[in-house]
C-alpha positions as CSV (number, residue, x, y, z in Angstrom):
1,M,-19.9,-17.5,-0.8
2,G,-21.6,-15.1,1.6
3,S,-22.5,-11.5,1.0
4,A,-19.1,-10.1,0.0
5,A,-19.1,-7.8,-3.0
6,L,-16.0,-9.6,-4.2
7,E,-14.8,-13.0,-3.1
8,I,-11.5,-14.6,-4.2
9,Q,-11.2,-18.2,-3.1
10,D,-8.0,-20.3,-3.4
11,V,-7.1,-18.6,-6.7
12,E,-4.0,-19.8,-8.6
13,V,-2.5,-18.4,-11.7
14,S,0.4,-19.8,-13.7
15,Y,2.4,-18.5,-16.7
16,G,3.4,-21.7,-18.4
17,P,5.1,-23.9,-15.8
18,A,5.7,-21.0,-13.4
19,R,3.0,-20.5,-10.7
20,V,2.5,-16.8,-10.0
21,L,-0.4,-16.8,-7.5
22,H,-0.5,-19.5,-4.8
23,G,-4.0,-20.2,-3.5
24,I,-5.0,-16.6,-2.7
25,S,-8.2,-15.9,-0.8
26,L,-9.7,-12.5,-0.1
27,A,-13.2,-11.2,0.6
28,V,-14.0,-7.6,0.0
29,A,-17.1,-6.0,1.5
30,A,-19.5,-3.7,-0.4
31,G,-18.2,-0.2,-0.5
32,E,-14.8,-1.2,0.9
33,F,-11.5,0.1,-0.5
34,V,-8.8,-2.5,-0.5
35,A,-5.2,-1.9,-1.6
36,L,-3.0,-4.7,-3.0
37,L,0.5,-3.6,-1.9
38,G,3.9,-5.1,-2.6
39,P,7.1,-4.9,-4.5
40,S,7.5,-5.5,-8.2
41,G,6.9,-9.1,-9.1
42,C,4.9,-10.0,-6.0
43,G,1.7,-10.8,-8.0
44,K,-0.5,-7.9,-7.2
45,T,-1.1,-6.8,-10.8
46,T,-1.6,-10.5,-11.8
47,L,-4.3,-10.8,-9.1
48,L,-6.0,-7.6,-10.3
49,R,-6.0,-8.9,-13.9
50,A,-7.3,-12.3,-12.8
51,V,-10.2,-10.5,-11.1
52,S,-10.8,-8.4,-14.2
53,G,-10.7,-11.4,-16.5
54,F,-7.6,-10.5,-18.5
55,V,-5.6,-13.3,-17.0
56,P,-7.0,-16.9,-16.8
57,V,-7.3,-18.6,-13.5
58,S,-5.9,-22.1,-13.3
59,A,-7.6,-23.0,-10.0
60,G,-10.0,-21.4,-7.5
61,R,-13.1,-19.3,-7.8
62,I,-13.9,-15.6,-8.1
63,A,-17.4,-14.2,-7.4
64,V,-19.0,-10.7,-7.5
65,G,-22.1,-10.2,-5.5
66,G,-22.4,-14.0,-5.2
67,R,-22.2,-14.5,-9.0
68,D,-19.5,-16.8,-10.2
69,I,-17.4,-14.9,-12.8
70,T,-14.3,-17.1,-12.7
71,H,-14.4,-17.8,-16.4
72,A,-16.6,-14.9,-17.6
73,P,-15.1,-12.6,-20.2
74,P,-14.0,-9.1,-19.0
75,D,-17.0,-7.3,-20.4
76,K,-19.5,-9.6,-18.6
77,R,-18.0,-9.0,-15.1
78,G,-19.6,-5.7,-14.1
79,M,-16.2,-4.1,-13.5
80,A,-14.3,-1.1,-14.8
81,M,-10.6,-0.6,-14.7
82,V,-8.4,2.6,-14.6
83,F,-5.0,2.0,-16.0
84,Q,-1.6,3.5,-15.2
85,S,-1.3,4.8,-18.8
86,Y,-4.8,6.4,-18.8
87,A,-5.7,4.5,-22.0
88,L,-7.7,7.4,-23.4
89,W,-8.6,7.8,-27.0
90,P,-6.3,10.7,-28.2
91,H,-8.6,11.6,-31.2
92,M,-11.6,12.1,-28.9
93,T,-12.8,14.9,-26.7
94,T,-13.1,14.6,-23.0
95,A,-16.8,14.1,-23.3
96,Q,-16.5,11.5,-26.0
97,N,-14.0,9.6,-23.8
98,L,-16.3,9.8,-20.8
99,G,-19.2,8.5,-22.8
100,Y,-17.4,5.8,-24.8
101,G,-18.4,2.9,-22.5
102,L,-22.0,4.0,-22.5
103,K,-22.0,4.3,-26.3
104,L,-20.7,0.7,-26.6
105,R,-23.7,-0.4,-24.4
106,R,-26.1,1.4,-26.8
107,V,-27.3,3.9,-24.2
108,P,-29.5,6.5,-25.8
109,K,-27.6,9.7,-26.8
110,A,-29.6,12.0,-24.5
111,D,-28.9,9.7,-21.5
112,I,-25.2,9.7,-22.4
113,E,-25.1,13.5,-22.5
114,R,-26.7,13.7,-19.1
115,R,-24.4,11.1,-17.6
116,V,-21.3,12.8,-19.0
117,A,-22.5,16.2,-17.7
118,D,-22.9,14.6,-14.2
119,I,-19.4,13.0,-14.4
120,L,-17.8,16.3,-15.5
121,A,-19.4,18.1,-12.6
122,L,-18.4,15.3,-10.2
123,L,-14.8,15.4,-11.3
124,K,-14.6,19.2,-11.3
125,L,-14.0,19.2,-15.1
126,D,-16.9,21.5,-16.1
127,G,-15.9,23.4,-19.2
128,F,-13.5,20.7,-20.4
129,G,-16.0,18.4,-22.2
130,A,-15.2,19.8,-25.7
131,R,-11.5,19.8,-25.2
132,N,-9.3,17.1,-26.7
133,V,-7.8,14.9,-24.0
134,T,-4.3,15.6,-25.5
135,Q,-4.7,19.2,-24.3
136,L,-5.3,18.2,-20.7
137,S,-2.7,17.9,-17.9
138,G,-1.7,14.6,-16.4
139,G,-4.0,15.0,-13.4
140,Q,-6.9,16.0,-15.6
141,R,-6.3,13.0,-17.9
142,Q,-6.4,10.7,-14.9
143,R,-9.7,12.2,-13.8
144,V,-11.1,11.5,-17.2
145,A,-9.9,7.9,-17.1
146,L,-11.6,7.6,-13.7
147,G,-14.7,9.3,-14.9
148,R,-15.0,6.9,-17.9
149,A,-14.8,4.0,-15.5
150,L,-17.5,5.5,-13.2
151,A,-19.8,6.4,-16.1
152,I,-20.9,2.8,-16.6
153,S,-21.8,2.5,-12.9
154,P,-19.7,-0.7,-12.3
155,E,-20.1,-3.1,-9.4
156,L,-16.4,-3.0,-8.9
157,L,-13.7,-0.4,-9.6
158,L,-10.2,-1.6,-10.3
159,L,-7.3,0.8,-10.1
160,D,-4.0,-0.4,-11.7
161,E,-1.4,2.0,-10.3
162,P,-3.3,4.9,-11.7
163,L,-1.2,7.6,-10.0
164,S,2.3,6.5,-10.8
165,N,2.6,8.7,-13.9
166,L,1.8,11.9,-12.0
167,D,4.3,14.2,-10.2
168,A,4.5,14.1,-6.4
169,R,2.3,17.2,-5.8
170,I,-0.5,16.2,-8.3
171,R,-0.3,12.6,-7.1
172,E,-1.0,13.6,-3.5
173,E,-3.9,15.8,-4.6
174,V,-5.5,13.2,-6.9
175,R,-5.3,10.3,-4.4
176,H,-7.3,12.3,-1.9
177,E,-9.8,13.1,-4.6
178,I,-10.2,9.5,-5.6
179,K,-10.7,8.4,-2.0
180,A,-13.2,11.1,-1.3
181,L,-15.1,10.2,-4.5
182,Q,-15.0,6.5,-3.7
183,A,-16.4,7.1,-0.2
184,K,-19.1,9.4,-1.6
185,L,-20.3,6.9,-4.2
186,G,-19.8,3.9,-2.0
187,I,-18.2,1.9,-4.8
188,T,-16.2,-1.3,-4.0
189,T,-12.6,-0.6,-5.1
190,I,-9.4,-2.7,-5.5
191,H,-6.3,-0.6,-5.9
192,V,-2.9,-2.0,-7.0
193,T,0.1,0.1,-5.8
194,H,3.7,-0.3,-4.7
195,D,3.6,3.0,-2.8
196,R,3.2,2.4,0.9
197,E,2.0,5.9,1.8
198,E,-0.6,5.8,-1.0
199,A,-2.0,2.5,0.3
200,M,-2.1,3.9,3.9
201,V,-3.9,7.1,2.9
202,M,-6.5,5.6,0.6
203,A,-7.3,2.1,1.7
204,D,-9.7,0.7,4.4
205,R,-7.6,-2.5,4.4
206,I,-4.3,-3.4,2.9
207,A,-3.3,-6.8,1.5
208,I,0.5,-7.1,1.4
209,L,1.6,-9.6,-1.2
210,D,4.9,-11.5,-1.3
211,A,5.9,-14.0,-3.9
212,G,2.3,-14.7,-5.0
213,R,0.8,-15.0,-1.5
214,I,-0.9,-12.6,0.9
215,A,1.7,-12.0,3.6
216,Q,-0.7,-9.9,5.8
217,L,-4.1,-8.4,5.5
218,G,-5.5,-5.7,7.8
219,A,-6.3,-2.1,8.4
220,P,-3.5,0.4,7.7
221,E,-2.8,0.8,11.4
222,E,-2.6,-2.9,11.9
223,V,-0.1,-3.7,9.2
224,Y,2.0,-0.7,10.1
225,N,2.1,-1.1,13.9
226,R,1.8,-4.9,14.1
227,P,3.6,-6.5,11.1
228,N,3.4,-10.3,11.3
229,S,6.8,-11.1,9.6
230,P,10.2,-9.6,8.9
231,F,9.1,-9.1,5.2
232,V,6.1,-7.0,6.2
233,A,8.0,-5.1,8.9
234,S,10.8,-4.2,6.3
235,F,8.3,-3.3,3.5
236,M,6.3,-1.1,5.8
237,G,9.3,1.0,6.6
238,A,11.0,-0.6,9.5
239,G,14.3,-0.8,7.6
240,N,16.7,-0.7,10.5
241,V,17.7,-4.2,11.5
242,L,19.3,-5.2,14.8
243,E,20.3,-8.6,16.2
244,L,19.7,-9.1,19.9
245,E,19.4,-11.8,22.6
246,A,16.2,-12.0,24.6
247,R,15.1,-14.2,27.4
248,P,11.6,-14.7,28.9
249,T,10.9,-13.5,32.4
250,A,7.7,-13.4,34.6
251,E,7.2,-9.8,33.5
252,G,7.7,-10.2,29.7
253,V,10.9,-10.5,27.6
254,E,14.2,-9.1,28.7
255,I,16.6,-7.9,26.0
256,Q,20.1,-8.9,27.2
257,A,22.9,-6.4,27.5
258,G,25.4,-6.3,24.7
259,P,28.6,-4.4,23.8
260,H,26.6,-1.4,22.7
261,N,23.4,-1.6,24.7
262,D,22.1,-2.2,28.2
263,K,19.4,-4.7,29.1
264,V,15.7,-3.6,28.9
265,L,12.4,-5.3,29.7
266,I,9.6,-5.6,27.0
267,P,6.5,-6.1,29.1
268,S,4.3,-7.4,26.3
269,G,6.4,-10.6,25.9
270,G,6.8,-12.4,22.6
271,V,9.7,-14.2,21.1
272,A,12.8,-15.1,23.0
273,G,16.3,-16.4,22.2
274,P,18.2,-15.0,19.3
275,V,15.9,-12.3,17.8
276,T,16.0,-9.7,15.1
277,A,14.5,-6.3,15.9
278,Y,13.2,-4.0,13.1
279,F,12.5,-0.3,13.7
280,R,11.8,2.8,11.8
281,S,14.1,5.8,11.6
282,E,11.3,8.1,12.8
283,A,10.6,5.9,15.9
284,A,14.1,6.4,17.2
285,R,15.3,9.4,19.3
286,L,18.9,10.7,19.6
287,G,20.3,11.7,23.0
288,A,23.3,11.4,25.2
289,P,25.1,8.0,25.0
290,D,24.8,7.5,28.7
291,A,21.0,8.4,28.9
292,R,18.9,5.6,30.3
293,A,15.2,5.0,30.6
294,S,13.3,1.9,31.6
295,D,10.9,2.0,28.6
296,R,13.5,2.2,25.8
297,L,16.5,0.3,24.4
298,L,19.6,2.5,24.2
299,L,22.2,1.9,21.5
300,R,25.5,3.7,21.9
301,G,27.1,5.0,18.6
302,R,28.4,7.9,16.6
303,I,27.0,10.0,13.8
304,V,28.8,9.3,10.6
305,Q,26.6,11.0,8.0
306,A,23.9,13.7,8.0
307,S,21.4,14.9,5.4
308,Y,18.4,17.2,5.4
309,P,15.4,15.8,3.4
310,G,13.1,18.7,4.6
311,G,11.5,19.3,8.0
312,F,14.0,17.1,9.9
313,Y,17.6,15.8,9.7
314,R,18.4,12.2,8.8
315,Y,21.5,10.7,10.4
316,A,23.4,7.6,9.8
317,V,24.6,6.4,13.2
318,A,27.3,3.7,13.4
319,V,26.8,1.3,16.3
320,G,29.7,-1.2,16.2
321,Q,29.7,-2.8,12.7
322,N,26.1,-1.7,12.0
323,Q,24.7,1.6,10.7
324,F,21.2,2.8,11.5
325,M,19.1,5.6,10.0
326,V,17.6,8.0,12.6
327,D,15.5,11.1,12.1
328,D,15.8,14.1,14.4
329,T,14.7,17.8,14.3
330,R,18.0,19.0,15.7
331,R,21.1,19.7,13.7
332,L,23.9,17.6,15.1
333,P,27.6,17.4,14.0
334,V,29.0,14.4,12.2
335,G,31.3,12.6,14.6
336,E,29.3,13.3,17.7
337,A,28.8,10.4,20.1
338,V,25.1,9.7,20.6
339,G,22.6,7.3,22.1
340,I,19.8,5.9,19.9
341,G,16.8,5.6,22.2
342,L,14.2,3.1,21.0
343,P,10.9,2.9,22.8
344,V,10.2,-0.8,23.4
345,T,6.8,-0.4,21.7
346,S,8.6,0.6,18.5
347,L,10.6,-2.6,18.2
348,H,9.2,-5.4,16.0
349,L,10.8,-8.6,17.2
350,F,11.1,-11.8,15.3
351,S,12.9,-15.1,16.0
352,R,16.2,-15.0,14.0
353,R,15.0,-18.2,12.3
354,E,12.2,-16.1,10.6
355,S,14.6,-13.3,9.5
């Protein structure tokens, strides 16, 4: 199976007659941080639980460091998991929670105390060892849950949406701490999340799951800038959808003129015929409805709604029967006629048969 720290090969999982995972294969290098990203019900948590041994595999193979663990019990897999709910013992102190896994492994008391002290320092929890975990904040509890997992020096760290219970400010702080700690320790990590930004910030590679299959696997920049399907484009934030006609030329693909747009050439080529274009609100630029440029598609419309989420304005722009969301730093009046300028590099084009 090669030298991968974790290798998942053609894994299938079923709940009764319903198959949940369909022949998933994934290799994770030593020290790599991989995020399993996708909407609810896509199979990402099931895959994590299959790796950890809490869900039986009906077909395929799982190996850690070349060692087949497909049917090994959870405590024999050399892994540690951090749960969404923290799963801390409420009657124990911080130090007792951190040392619990070591105590189960019959590590000498003096060694446990030294290891717990190291973990407290690592997680910036010095002085909290004697405090009951119920007296800690949410961010501190999550650090304790992470520290308990790290205390046993696992081969593989599994994170099951560990930040979803934290408020936005603390969540952003803790995710940077976890990534920095993971990089410092060089521990191989699998992280389940439905939060696109969280996966982008933390992961070396992202596996996007859809209906029990890996829809795309790649670096954050790759899955963001070069989605391979309408599902991935939409899930990665390209929520504006536009139907166009395209024809191949010697220079690339030419988007044909329509009732609300002029023709434009996309030099990189790609699909032709009836196509669906996906684009992000932040990729578009608002300007005059008669503005033209050779490197962008111009859609002519009118602002019908405006909001201010902070730092920029978000506009709903009606173009014919469609509405598109566009971000702009300027304050513009509702009702104003505008052009939506779309750089051709920001358009993700797919044959309409795929959409």
